[in-house]
Structure formats: structure tokens, C-alpha cells
FIPA-646244 format. One record per residue (C-alpha): residue number from 0; residue in three letters; x, y, z. Coordinates in Angstrom, 2 decimals. Layout:
residues N
+-----+------+---------+---------+---------+
!  nr ! rest !       u !       v !       w !
+-----+------+---------+---------+---------+
! NUM !  ALA !       X !       Y !       Z !
...
+-----+------+---------+---------+---------+
//
This chain:
residues 376
+-----+------+---------+---------+---------+
!  nr ! rest !       u !       v !       w !
+-----+------+---------+---------+---------+
!   0 !  MET !  -51.81 !  -12.02 !  -16.21 !
!   1 !  THR !  -54.10 !  -13.15 !  -13.62 !
!   2 !  GLN !  -57.78 !  -13.58 !  -14.85 !
!   3 !  PRO !  -60.55 !  -11.58 !  -12.97 !
!   4 !  VAL !  -62.67 !  -13.72 !  -10.78 !
!   5 !  LEU !  -66.29 !  -13.86 !  -10.50 !
!   6 !  GLY !  -68.08 !  -15.72 !   -7.54 !
!   7 !  ILE !  -71.59 !  -16.83 !   -8.21 !
!   8 !  LEU !  -73.37 !  -16.65 !   -4.79 !
!   9 !  THR !  -76.24 !  -19.12 !   -4.33 !
!  10 !  LEU !  -78.09 !  -21.02 !   -1.79 !
!  11 !  TYR !  -78.36 !  -24.92 !   -1.08 !
!  12 !  LEU !  -81.76 !  -26.16 !   -1.44 !
!  13 !  ASN !  -81.60 !  -28.37 !    1.58 !
!  14 !  ASN !  -79.21 !  -29.87 !    4.36 !
!  15 !  ALA !  -77.80 !  -32.33 !    1.70 !
!  16 !  ARG !  -76.21 !  -29.22 !    0.05 !
!  17 !  GLN !  -77.89 !  -29.79 !   -3.40 !
!  18 !  LEU !  -77.76 !  -26.94 !   -5.96 !
!  19 !  GLU !  -80.83 !  -25.76 !   -7.95 !
!  20 !  GLU !  -79.02 !  -24.60 !  -10.82 !
!  21 !  LYS !  -76.06 !  -26.89 !  -10.98 !
!  22 !  GLN !  -76.24 !  -27.46 !  -14.92 !
!  23 !  VAL !  -76.59 !  -23.74 !  -15.33 !
!  24 !  TYR !  -73.42 !  -22.80 !  -13.42 !
!  25 !  ARG !  -71.47 !  -25.63 !  -15.17 !
!  26 !  LYS !  -72.43 !  -23.68 !  -18.57 !
!  27 !  MET !  -71.52 !  -20.37 !  -17.05 !
!  28 !  ILE !  -68.19 !  -21.58 !  -15.79 !
!  29 !  THR !  -67.38 !  -22.95 !  -19.12 !
!  30 !  GLU !  -68.29 !  -19.94 !  -20.93 !
!  31 !  GLY !  -66.29 !  -17.86 !  -18.59 !
!  32 !  LYS !  -63.18 !  -19.80 !  -19.25 !
!  33 !  ARG !  -63.63 !  -19.12 !  -22.95 !
!  34 !  ILE !  -63.81 !  -15.35 !  -22.61 !
!  35 !  GLY !  -60.93 !  -15.04 !  -19.91 !
!  36 !  LEU !  -63.18 !  -14.94 !  -16.75 !
!  37 !  ASP !  -62.54 !  -17.24 !  -13.68 !
!  38 !  VAL !  -65.78 !  -18.28 !  -12.30 !
!  39 !  PHE !  -66.69 !  -20.35 !   -9.06 !
!  40 !  VAL !  -69.79 !  -21.01 !   -7.23 !
!  41 !  PHE !  -70.21 !  -20.58 !   -3.42 !
!  42 !  THR !  -72.95 !  -20.16 !   -0.76 !
!  43 !  PRO !  -72.62 !  -18.14 !    2.67 !
!  44 !  MET !  -72.12 !  -21.66 !    4.31 !
!  45 !  ASP !  -68.91 !  -21.95 !    2.39 !
!  46 !  VAL !  -67.23 !  -18.72 !    3.67 !
!  47 !  ASP !  -64.73 !  -18.81 !    6.29 !
!  48 !  SER !  -64.83 !  -15.45 !    7.65 !
!  49 !  GLY !  -61.96 !  -15.85 !   10.03 !
!  50 !  LYS !  -59.38 !  -16.82 !    7.54 !
!  51 !  GLN !  -61.05 !  -14.70 !    4.64 !
!  52 !  ARG !  -61.46 !  -17.45 !    2.36 !
!  53 !  ILE !  -64.11 !  -19.58 !    0.70 !
!  54 !  TYR !  -64.62 !  -23.41 !    0.15 !
!  55 !  ALA !  -65.50 !  -22.91 !   -3.45 !
!  56 !  MET !  -67.33 !  -25.49 !   -5.90 !
!  57 !  VAL !  -65.19 !  -25.44 !   -9.00 !
!  58 !  PHE !  -66.11 !  -27.14 !  -12.19 !
!  59 !  ASP !  -63.23 !  -28.25 !  -14.76 !
!  60 !  PRO !  -64.56 !  -28.20 !  -18.30 !
!  61 !  ALA !  -61.68 !  -30.34 !  -19.59 !
!  62 !  THR !  -62.74 !  -33.37 !  -17.18 !
!  63 !  GLY !  -66.42 !  -32.59 !  -16.80 !
!  64 !  GLU !  -65.85 !  -32.89 !  -12.74 !
!  65 !  TRP !  -66.92 !  -30.78 !   -9.93 !
!  66 !  SER !  -64.33 !  -30.29 !   -7.05 !
!  67 !  ARG !  -63.85 !  -28.16 !   -3.99 !
!  68 !  LYS !  -61.09 !  -25.78 !   -3.61 !
!  69 !  TRP !  -60.24 !  -22.94 !   -1.15 !
!  70 !  ARG !  -60.24 !  -19.67 !   -2.73 !
!  71 !  THR !  -59.71 !  -16.10 !   -1.84 !
!  72 !  PHE !  -62.76 !  -13.69 !   -2.33 !
!  73 !  PRO !  -63.58 !  -13.06 !   -5.83 !
!  74 !  ASP !  -63.15 !   -9.59 !   -7.64 !
!  75 !  MET !  -67.20 !   -9.60 !   -8.19 !
!  76 !  ILE !  -70.10 !  -11.32 !   -6.85 !
!  77 !  TYR !  -72.91 !  -12.47 !   -9.03 !
!  78 !  ASP !  -75.93 !  -12.95 !   -6.63 !
!  79 !  ARG !  -78.53 !  -15.81 !   -7.67 !
!  80 !  CYS !  -79.90 !  -16.28 !   -4.23 !
!  81 !  ARG !  -83.77 !  -16.47 !   -4.18 !
!  82 !  ILE !  -85.97 !  -15.94 !   -1.26 !
!  83 !  GLN !  -86.53 !  -18.85 !    0.95 !
!  84 !  ARG !  -87.77 !  -19.68 !    4.44 !
!  85 !  SER !  -84.65 !  -21.36 !    6.02 !
!  86 !  VAL !  -81.53 !  -20.51 !    8.10 !
!  87 !  ARG !  -79.68 !  -20.84 !    4.93 !
!  88 !  PHE !  -81.40 !  -17.53 !    3.72 !
!  89 !  GLN !  -80.71 !  -15.99 !    7.15 !
!  90 !  GLN !  -76.98 !  -16.79 !    6.53 !
!  91 !  LEU !  -77.28 !  -15.01 !    3.08 !
!  92 !  LEU !  -78.49 !  -11.69 !    4.88 !
!  93 !  GLN !  -75.66 !  -11.98 !    7.27 !
!  94 !  PHE !  -73.17 !  -12.46 !    4.37 !
!  95 !  ARG !  -74.64 !   -9.51 !    2.40 !
!  96 !  SER !  -74.44 !   -7.17 !    5.58 !
!  97 !  ARG !  -70.95 !   -8.18 !    6.48 !
!  98 !  TYR !  -69.58 !   -7.92 !    2.90 !
!  99 !  ASN !  -71.56 !   -5.20 !    1.51 !
! 100 !  HIS !  -68.44 !   -3.25 !    0.44 !
! 101 !  LEU !  -67.68 !   -5.83 !   -2.18 !
! 102 !  THR !  -68.55 !   -5.50 !   -5.79 !
! 103 !  PHE !  -71.93 !   -7.08 !   -6.40 !
! 104 !  LEU !  -73.26 !   -7.25 !  -10.14 !
! 105 !  ASN !  -76.70 !   -7.09 !   -8.74 !
! 106 !  ARG !  -78.52 !   -6.28 !   -5.47 !
! 107 !  PRO !  -81.77 !   -7.45 !   -3.94 !
! 108 !  LEU !  -85.19 !   -6.20 !   -5.22 !
! 109 !  ARG !  -88.20 !   -5.47 !   -2.98 !
! 110 !  ASN !  -91.41 !   -7.58 !   -2.68 !
! 111 !  LYS !  -94.23 !   -7.36 !   -5.23 !
! 112 !  TRP !  -96.11 !   -4.80 !   -3.35 !
! 113 !  THR !  -93.21 !   -2.34 !   -2.89 !
! 114 !  ILE !  -92.45 !   -2.75 !   -6.59 !
! 115 !  HIS !  -95.86 !   -2.21 !   -7.53 !
! 116 !  GLN !  -96.00 !    1.01 !   -5.59 !
! 117 !  THR !  -92.58 !    2.26 !   -7.05 !
! 118 !  PHE !  -93.90 !    1.73 !  -10.61 !
! 119 !  SER !  -97.20 !    3.42 !   -9.66 !
! 120 !  GLN !  -95.30 !    6.60 !   -8.98 !
! 121 !  LYS !  -94.50 !    7.13 !  -12.47 !
! 122 !  SER !  -97.19 !    7.63 !  -15.34 !
! 123 !  ARG !  -94.93 !    5.83 !  -17.65 !
! 124 !  PHE !  -95.44 !    2.62 !  -15.81 !
! 125 !  ARG !  -98.84 !    3.22 !  -14.25 !
! 126 !  GLN ! -100.81 !    2.55 !  -17.42 !
! 127 !  HIS !  -99.03 !   -0.90 !  -17.61 !
! 128 !  MET !  -99.75 !   -2.12 !  -13.81 !
! 129 !  PRO ! -102.99 !   -4.15 !  -13.23 !
! 130 !  ASP ! -104.83 !   -2.66 !  -10.29 !
! 131 !  THR ! -103.56 !   -4.29 !   -7.31 !
! 132 !  LEU ! -104.21 !   -4.08 !   -3.41 !
! 133 !  LEU ! -102.49 !   -5.41 !   -0.37 !
! 134 !  TYR ! -104.74 !   -7.70 !    1.43 !
! 135 !  HIS ! -105.94 !   -6.77 !    4.90 !
! 136 !  SER ! -109.44 !   -7.93 !    4.89 !
! 137 !  SER ! -112.39 !   -9.10 !    2.89 !
! 138 !  ALA ! -113.12 !   -5.35 !    2.27 !
! 139 !  ASP ! -110.11 !   -5.50 !   -0.14 !
! 140 !  LEU ! -111.42 !   -8.71 !   -1.87 !
! 141 !  HIS ! -114.79 !   -6.72 !   -2.28 !
! 142 !  ARG ! -113.20 !   -3.74 !   -3.55 !
! 143 !  MET ! -111.26 !   -5.59 !   -6.37 !
! 144 !  LEU ! -114.29 !   -7.72 !   -7.46 !
! 145 !  ARG ! -116.37 !   -4.58 !   -8.02 !
! 146 !  VAL ! -113.92 !   -3.32 !  -10.66 !
! 147 !  SER ! -112.76 !   -6.72 !  -12.02 !
! 148 !  PRO ! -114.64 !   -9.97 !  -12.91 !
! 149 !  VAL ! -111.49 !  -11.95 !  -12.56 !
! 150 !  VAL ! -109.05 !  -11.47 !   -9.47 !
! 151 !  TYR ! -105.81 !  -13.07 !   -8.49 !
! 152 !  ILE ! -104.61 !  -13.63 !   -4.79 !
! 153 !  LYS ! -100.85 !  -14.01 !   -4.75 !
! 154 !  PRO !  -98.07 !  -13.85 !   -2.13 !
! 155 !  ILE !  -96.00 !  -10.76 !   -2.08 !
! 156 !  ASN !  -92.76 !  -12.91 !   -2.22 !
! 157 !  GLY !  -93.75 !  -15.94 !   -4.18 !
! 158 !  THR !  -92.18 !  -17.39 !   -7.09 !
! 159 !  GLY !  -92.86 !  -20.22 !   -9.65 !
! 160 !  GLY !  -96.56 !  -19.79 !   -9.51 !
! 161 !  ARG !  -96.92 !  -21.02 !   -5.93 !
! 162 !  GLY !  -99.68 !  -19.83 !   -3.59 !
! 163 !  ILE ! -101.92 !  -18.40 !   -6.28 !
! 164 !  LEU ! -105.71 !  -18.10 !   -6.31 !
! 165 !  ARG ! -107.80 !  -17.18 !   -9.41 !
! 166 !  ILE ! -111.29 !  -16.04 !   -8.72 !
! 167 !  GLU ! -113.81 !  -15.41 !  -11.29 !
! 168 !  ARG ! -117.27 !  -13.77 !  -10.41 !
! 169 !  LEU ! -119.94 !  -15.89 !  -12.54 !
! 170 !  LYS ! -122.74 !  -14.36 !  -14.68 !
! 171 !  GLU ! -124.93 !  -17.44 !  -13.61 !
! 172 !  PRO ! -125.93 !  -18.46 !  -11.05 !
! 173 !  ARG ! -125.68 !  -14.64 !   -9.65 !
! 174 !  GLY ! -123.57 !  -14.49 !   -6.30 !
! 175 !  MET ! -121.44 !  -17.38 !   -7.02 !
! 176 !  PHE ! -117.68 !  -17.60 !   -7.89 !
! 177 !  ASP ! -115.19 !  -19.93 !   -9.65 !
! 178 !  ILE ! -112.15 !  -20.52 !   -7.66 !
! 179 !  GLN ! -109.04 !  -22.33 !   -8.53 !
! 180 !  GLY ! -105.29 !  -22.04 !   -8.04 !
! 181 !  ARG ! -102.06 !  -23.64 !   -6.94 !
! 182 !  ARG ! -100.64 !  -24.42 !   -3.45 !
! 183 !  GLN !  -97.27 !  -23.53 !   -2.13 !
! 184 !  ASN !  -96.15 !  -27.21 !   -3.27 !
! 185 !  ARG !  -97.37 !  -26.26 !   -6.66 !
! 186 !  ARG ! -100.23 !  -28.82 !   -6.60 !
! 187 !  ILE ! -103.11 !  -27.66 !   -8.67 !
! 188 !  ILE ! -106.39 !  -26.85 !   -6.90 !
! 189 !  GLN ! -109.26 !  -28.00 !   -8.97 !
! 190 !  PRO ! -111.95 !  -25.43 !  -10.09 !
! 191 !  ARG ! -115.12 !  -25.24 !   -7.75 !
! 192 !  ARG ! -117.90 !  -23.00 !   -7.34 !
! 193 !  VAL ! -118.48 !  -21.14 !   -4.08 !
! 194 !  SER ! -120.74 !  -18.53 !   -2.56 !
! 195 !  LEU ! -119.43 !  -15.08 !   -1.53 !
! 196 !  ALA ! -119.38 !  -16.07 !    2.26 !
! 197 !  ARG ! -117.65 !  -19.25 !    1.51 !
! 198 !  LEU ! -115.09 !  -17.26 !   -0.77 !
! 199 !  GLU ! -114.37 !  -14.85 !    1.98 !
! 200 !  SER ! -113.61 !  -17.72 !    4.33 !
! 201 !  ILE ! -111.26 !  -19.30 !    1.89 !
! 202 !  VAL ! -109.27 !  -16.22 !    0.99 !
! 203 !  ARG ! -108.78 !  -15.39 !    4.76 !
! 204 !  GLN ! -107.39 !  -18.83 !    5.41 !
! 205 !  TRP ! -105.33 !  -18.74 !    2.36 !
! 206 !  CYS ! -103.88 !  -15.27 !    3.40 !
! 207 !  ILE ! -103.18 !  -16.17 !    7.08 !
! 208 !  SER !  -99.72 !  -17.51 !    6.36 !
! 209 !  GLY !  -98.26 !  -14.31 !    5.03 !
! 210 !  ARG !  -98.78 !  -11.09 !    3.18 !
! 211 !  PHE ! -100.76 !  -11.24 !   -0.18 !
! 212 !  LEU ! -101.97 !   -9.09 !   -2.93 !
! 213 !  VAL ! -105.37 !   -8.91 !   -4.42 !
! 214 !  GLN ! -104.75 !   -8.18 !   -8.18 !
! 215 !  GLN ! -106.88 !   -7.45 !  -11.33 !
! 216 !  GLY ! -107.03 !  -10.44 !  -13.49 !
! 217 !  ILE ! -106.02 !   -9.73 !  -17.26 !
! 218 !  PRO ! -107.86 !  -12.00 !  -19.90 !
! 219 !  LEU ! -105.33 !  -14.40 !  -20.82 !
! 220 !  ARG ! -107.27 !  -17.74 !  -21.68 !
! 221 !  LEU ! -106.32 !  -19.02 !  -24.91 !
! 222 !  PRO ! -109.11 !  -20.61 !  -27.28 !
! 223 !  GLY ! -108.10 !  -24.02 !  -25.84 !
! 224 !  GLY ! -108.71 !  -22.87 !  -22.25 !
! 225 !  ARG ! -105.21 !  -22.64 !  -21.16 !
! 226 !  PHE ! -103.83 !  -19.49 !  -19.63 !
! 227 !  HIS ! -100.75 !  -17.85 !  -21.20 !
! 228 !  ASP !  -98.26 !  -15.01 !  -20.62 !
! 229 !  TYR !  -94.68 !  -13.81 !  -21.86 !
! 230 !  ARG !  -91.34 !  -13.90 !  -20.23 !
! 231 !  MET !  -88.89 !  -10.93 !  -21.16 !
! 232 !  LEU !  -85.44 !  -10.99 !  -20.27 !
! 233 !  VAL !  -83.40 !   -7.77 !  -20.12 !
! 234 !  GLN !  -79.49 !   -7.51 !  -19.24 !
! 235 !  LYS !  -76.74 !   -5.49 !  -19.00 !
! 236 !  ASN !  -74.41 !   -6.23 !  -21.98 !
! 237 !  SER !  -70.54 !   -6.02 !  -22.64 !
! 238 !  GLN !  -70.64 !   -2.19 !  -22.76 !
! 239 !  GLY !  -72.58 !   -2.03 !  -19.50 !
! 240 !  ASN !  -75.91 !   -0.97 !  -21.33 !
! 241 !  TRP !  -79.45 !   -2.30 !  -20.84 !
! 242 !  ALA !  -80.40 !   -4.58 !  -23.76 !
! 243 !  LEU !  -83.16 !   -7.07 !  -24.53 !
! 244 !  THR !  -81.95 !  -10.54 !  -24.47 !
! 245 !  GLY !  -85.16 !  -12.26 !  -25.64 !
! 246 !  ILE !  -88.77 !  -12.74 !  -25.13 !
! 247 !  ALA !  -90.84 !  -16.03 !  -25.15 !
! 248 !  GLY !  -94.35 !  -17.12 !  -24.72 !
! 249 !  ARG !  -95.53 !  -19.48 !  -21.70 !
! 250 !  VAL !  -98.47 !  -21.64 !  -21.95 !
! 251 !  GLY !  -99.83 !  -23.14 !  -18.63 !
! 252 !  ALA ! -100.65 !  -26.87 !  -18.07 !
! 253 !  ALA ! -104.25 !  -27.83 !  -18.42 !
! 254 !  LYS ! -106.43 !  -26.66 !  -15.37 !
! 255 !  SER ! -103.59 !  -24.60 !  -14.21 !
! 256 !  VAL ! -104.15 !  -20.82 !  -13.22 !
! 257 !  THR ! -100.47 !  -19.99 !  -14.27 !
! 258 !  SER !  -98.23 !  -20.47 !  -16.98 !
! 259 !  ASN !  -94.96 !  -21.35 !  -15.15 !
! 260 !  LEU !  -92.72 !  -23.94 !  -16.89 !
! 261 !  HIS !  -92.19 !  -25.67 !  -13.27 !
! 262 !  GLY !  -95.88 !  -25.83 !  -12.87 !
! 263 !  GLY !  -96.16 !  -28.16 !  -15.95 !
! 264 !  GLY !  -96.39 !  -25.19 !  -18.80 !
! 265 !  HIS !  -94.54 !  -25.34 !  -21.93 !
! 266 !  ALA !  -92.69 !  -22.49 !  -23.81 !
! 267 !  VAL !  -93.46 !  -21.06 !  -27.45 !
! 268 !  ARG !  -91.78 !  -18.57 !  -29.36 !
! 269 !  ALA !  -93.23 !  -15.15 !  -28.58 !
! 270 !  GLU !  -93.89 !  -14.30 !  -32.34 !
! 271 !  THR !  -95.77 !  -17.44 !  -32.87 !
! 272 !  LEU !  -98.14 !  -17.01 !  -29.86 !
! 273 !  LEU !  -98.66 !  -13.28 !  -30.28 !
! 274 !  LYS !  -99.62 !  -13.78 !  -33.98 !
! 275 !  GLU ! -102.31 !  -16.48 !  -32.97 !
! 276 !  TRP ! -103.47 !  -14.18 !  -29.86 !
! 277 !  LEU ! -103.49 !  -10.80 !  -31.69 !
! 278 !  GLY ! -104.47 !  -11.98 !  -35.42 !
! 279 !  SER ! -101.47 !  -10.90 !  -37.37 !
! 280 !  SER !  -97.88 !  -10.59 !  -37.61 !
! 281 !  GLU !  -97.84 !   -6.91 !  -37.90 !
! 282 !  LYS !  -99.79 !   -6.65 !  -34.33 !
! 283 !  ALA !  -97.29 !   -9.12 !  -32.72 !
! 284 !  ALA !  -94.29 !   -7.35 !  -33.97 !
! 285 !  LYS !  -95.56 !   -3.88 !  -32.76 !
! 286 !  ALA !  -96.39 !   -5.70 !  -29.31 !
! 287 !  ILE !  -92.91 !   -7.07 !  -28.91 !
! 288 !  GLN !  -91.36 !   -3.60 !  -29.89 !
! 289 !  SER !  -93.41 !   -1.84 !  -27.26 !
! 290 !  ALA !  -92.60 !   -4.49 !  -24.69 !
! 291 !  GLU !  -88.94 !   -4.24 !  -25.32 !
! 292 !  LYS !  -89.04 !   -0.40 !  -24.68 !
! 293 !  LEU !  -90.93 !   -0.98 !  -21.61 !
! 294 !  GLY !  -88.55 !   -3.41 !  -20.34 !
! 295 !  LEU !  -85.59 !   -1.34 !  -20.88 !
! 296 !  ASP !  -87.28 !    1.59 !  -19.22 !
! 297 !  ALA !  -88.35 !   -0.43 !  -16.49 !
! 298 !  ALA !  -85.03 !   -1.94 !  -15.82 !
! 299 !  ALA !  -83.37 !    1.41 !  -15.62 !
! 300 !  PHE !  -85.95 !    2.81 !  -13.29 !
! 301 !  LEU !  -85.82 !    0.04 !  -10.93 !
! 302 !  GLU !  -82.04 !    0.24 !  -10.81 !
! 303 !  ASP !  -82.28 !    4.06 !   -9.94 !
! 304 !  SER !  -84.70 !    3.03 !   -7.40 !
! 305 !  PHE !  -83.13 !    0.04 !   -5.50 !
! 306 !  GLY !  -79.48 !   -0.28 !   -6.58 !
! 307 !  THR !  -77.23 !   -2.08 !   -8.92 !
! 308 !  LEU !  -78.95 !   -4.69 !  -11.24 !
! 309 !  CYS !  -77.53 !   -6.72 !  -14.04 !
! 310 !  GLU !  -80.69 !   -8.48 !  -15.38 !
! 311 !  LEU !  -84.40 !   -8.48 !  -14.77 !
! 312 !  ALA !  -87.07 !  -10.88 !  -16.16 !
! 313 !  LEU !  -90.57 !   -9.28 !  -16.56 !
! 314 !  ASP !  -93.59 !  -11.51 !  -16.73 !
! 315 !  LEU !  -95.99 !   -9.76 !  -19.23 !
! 316 !  ALA !  -99.68 !  -10.02 !  -19.84 !
! 317 !  ILE ! -100.84 !   -8.67 !  -23.32 !
! 318 !  ASP ! -104.70 !   -8.28 !  -23.68 !
! 319 !  ARG ! -106.46 !   -8.71 !  -27.15 !
! 320 !  GLU ! -105.93 !   -5.16 !  -27.96 !
! 321 !  GLY ! -102.43 !   -5.54 !  -27.43 !
! 322 !  ARG ! -102.00 !   -3.67 !  -24.13 !
! 323 !  ILE !  -99.29 !   -4.63 !  -21.98 !
! 324 !  TYR !  -99.27 !   -5.30 !  -18.26 !
! 325 !  VAL !  -96.42 !   -6.00 !  -15.94 !
! 326 !  LEU !  -97.52 !   -9.02 !  -13.78 !
! 327 !  GLU !  -94.17 !   -9.68 !  -11.90 !
! 328 !  VAL !  -90.65 !   -8.70 !  -11.99 !
! 329 !  ASN !  -87.73 !  -11.16 !  -11.16 !
! 330 !  PRO !  -84.18 !  -10.06 !  -10.51 !
! 331 !  LYS !  -82.78 !  -13.73 !  -10.42 !
! 332 !  PRO !  -84.53 !  -15.15 !  -13.44 !
! 333 !  ALA !  -84.23 !  -18.72 !  -14.76 !
! 334 !  ARG !  -83.31 !  -18.99 !  -18.70 !
! 335 !  GLU !  -84.77 !  -22.30 !  -19.72 !
! 336 !  VAL !  -87.79 !  -20.79 !  -21.18 !
! 337 !  PHE !  -85.82 !  -19.83 !  -24.26 !
! 338 !  SER !  -84.19 !  -23.22 !  -24.61 !
! 339 !  ARG !  -87.65 !  -24.89 !  -24.24 !
! 340 !  ALA !  -89.13 !  -22.51 !  -27.00 !
! 341 !  GLY !  -86.27 !  -23.70 !  -29.32 !
! 342 !  GLU !  -84.24 !  -20.52 !  -29.02 !
! 343 !  ARG !  -80.78 !  -21.90 !  -28.20 !
! 344 !  GLU !  -78.92 !  -18.89 !  -29.25 !
! 345 !  THR !  -81.05 !  -16.75 !  -27.18 !
! 346 !  TYR !  -80.34 !  -19.17 !  -24.26 !
! 347 !  ARG !  -76.78 !  -19.00 !  -24.61 !
! 348 !  LYS !  -76.77 !  -15.36 !  -25.00 !
! 349 !  ALA !  -78.80 !  -15.14 !  -21.59 !
! 350 !  LEU !  -75.93 !  -17.23 !  -19.92 !
! 351 !  LYS !  -73.05 !  -15.24 !  -21.46 !
! 352 !  GLN !  -74.43 !  -11.58 !  -20.96 !
! 353 !  PRO !  -73.99 !  -11.51 !  -17.10 !
! 354 !  LEU !  -70.22 !  -12.81 !  -17.65 !
! 355 !  GLU !  -69.37 !  -10.23 !  -20.32 !
! 356 !  TYR !  -71.07 !   -7.48 !  -18.07 !
! 357 !  ALA !  -68.65 !   -8.69 !  -15.26 !
! 358 !  LEU !  -65.71 !   -8.23 !  -17.40 !
! 359 !  TRP !  -66.75 !   -4.70 !  -18.47 !
! 360 !  ILE !  -67.22 !   -4.09 !  -14.71 !
! 361 !  TYR !  -63.82 !   -5.30 !  -14.02 !
! 362 !  ARG !  -62.11 !   -3.30 !  -16.87 !
! 363 !  THR !  -63.79 !   -0.18 !  -16.27 !
! 364 !  LYS !  -64.43 !    0.13 !  -12.52 !
! 365 !  LEU !  -62.03 !   -2.08 !  -10.57 !
! 366 !  ALA !  -58.41 !   -1.74 !  -10.23 !
! 367 !  PRO !  -56.48 !   -3.84 !  -12.36 !
! 368 !  SER !  -55.03 !   -5.90 !   -9.38 !
! 369 !  SER !  -55.21 !   -9.51 !   -9.50 !
! 370 !  SER !  -57.26 !   -9.77 !   -6.20 !
! 371 !  LYS !  -59.61 !   -7.58 !   -4.31 !
! 372 !  LYS !  -58.83 !   -7.23 !   -0.74 !
! 373 !  ILE !  -61.11 !   -7.59 !    2.04 !
! 374 !  GLU !  -61.42 !   -4.76 !    4.51 !
! 375 !  GLU !  -62.96 !   -5.37 !    7.89 !
+-----+------+---------+---------+---------+
//
């Protein structure tokens, strides 16, 4: 019997056709072969629409080699494409529009501001959302600084900690602010003190290139001075249900305002970091239990709001009292945080779950034919 086929849809990083997660895809193809799922990788650039075929990237676990093969369209598509400013991303939008009738495991989420507004409609989530405004002018900055001594400026579509400013109102000298951050290339902006007028000018220039949020800062500085947060991954399992895959702590690099691993941060087991932060194993266990319930509820709610999802990463801030805040939501999450935290089984599970969910989709929702026809 012909195996069901899953196509992993991604984007090239550059014109040299380099892939960002090639090693991850290699592992997923190998795992797919083990469980009876034929997996290949492709981008919108590899699609021959005229002949309804794809010049796919195929990995052979037996030889350890990648090759190219012409393939028919897959039964299911697993979208791993992240937003980027490029012609390649425009090609992706065209692909999604033209082949919208195919079976996608996941659909795009909206930007951070829309997600924040969506969450804020429900009291269940409202209490877990930091105060957030869409930046239009200095009035929005003033408004947030009146209610929070620490404020973050972040792009509505940013990832990996890029383009973030942290602003802290100083007690002494009065009227002065500490400002630091990360540029779009992830380069750290060293802390410096500025006046309110200078701060307003910096933020205006910072936000001139796009749309930005002004967000309440949650106290996340560890005793050693570094910032931390928690990455939680929830995924659909082999029965088609949302389940917690894992949660890990992230500690930022020295002088960094974010905890992202790509920005030089490191991963720690959540239980270990939370015990240190909250003061006891019992409080840590309670926070993890609450975070799990929040994550599962959030995933189901966002899926109802925006369409089919198969996984979701939530970046969480947990304050000293154990209150949980959702800082960001990512529908195309990396998994390396679990590997770096020493949780190798969780990392393997994070790779395997989308494949098992794809098998469930195929067996329960798709016709048992060996291929899915393309309808123009």
C-alpha cells in the first residue's frame, strides 16, 4: 500500500537556496520513514504549476544524502514558513492562495497586535496579557510609562528578539530613562541614560520602519542581572488533541534585553529555573500546571479564531508571585530549546508529534487514495 505523503513547506533563506532548518527536516524525514509517512521538503520556488509537480528535496536516511526528485503534490502540507521581507515570501503568499484547497496541517496566525486584541476579548486570557498599545505617537509611550516603570517596544511581526527596545524609568535622577535593546540584526544596543525628550526621539526613529507595540514590562531579571522567560510548546498529538509537549526556561545573554537562544541565551530545565525564581518546588510545579492549562486553552481558542493549527509555542513571563503572562505566540516554533536544556526525549517528541498528527489526519479525514488530486 502506498504511504501517505507529507510535504514540508519552507522558504529559502537567500538566493543561494539555503534552508534554515535542514538538520531538523532531516530528522523529521527519518522519523517519518520509521512510522510509515513519506516526507519531503519544498518551497514555492520548487513548484511547477503547469505540470502540477514539485522539484522536491528528498533525504535518504540509508545513505545520509539529500537529492532532488520530481514529486506529485503531497496529501498534506506542513507549513514552516516564517515571515520575511523578500520576493520569496510573496511567492509563498501566491502559493497559499492558489492551493488553498489542499490539506494544510496549519494556517498562518496574525500579527502580535491582532493576537493580543483577540486574547483580550476573553476574560480567561485577559488577565494573562501585559498591557499593550499599538504605537502611533509619543502619547502612547507616555501612557504606558505612567502605569509601568518598564516598557518594551517591539515590532508586531518580529521574531528572535530582533528590533526590541527596553525602557526603564529611573528613580534617580528623576526624569531620566535607561534604554537598551537589540537591532534587527540582533546586535545588542548597550544601556544608556537619556532624557524624556531624547527618549521620544529615539522611539520615533525606531518605529519609523514599521508597526510597533508598546508593552508593559514584567519583572524578569534574575539575581545575576540576566533576563529570563519560558518557552512552552503545545502540539496536536496522534489522536488529534492538543497536548503539552514541554516547557523550558531561557536565560538571556549578558546585557541582552531578551532571552532568545539565537541572541546568545541558554536553556535551562523549567523546573530548575522556576524553583530558583519562585523559591520552592511546590510553587514551581503549580506554575507549570497553570501554564499547561493556559497553553492548551489558548491553542484551542486561537485555532477557533484563525483556522487550523497543529502546534503553538507560547513565550511566558512568570513574576515572583507566580502570575503568568503571555509575551508572544509563535505558530512556527523552533524546538532546540529542549535539546539545549538537556531534555532530549522532549525534543524528539517535538519533532515526532506533527508527523503523528499528519498520519491521524490522513487516516481520519482524507480519502484512502494514494494521492490527492489537484483541482484547478
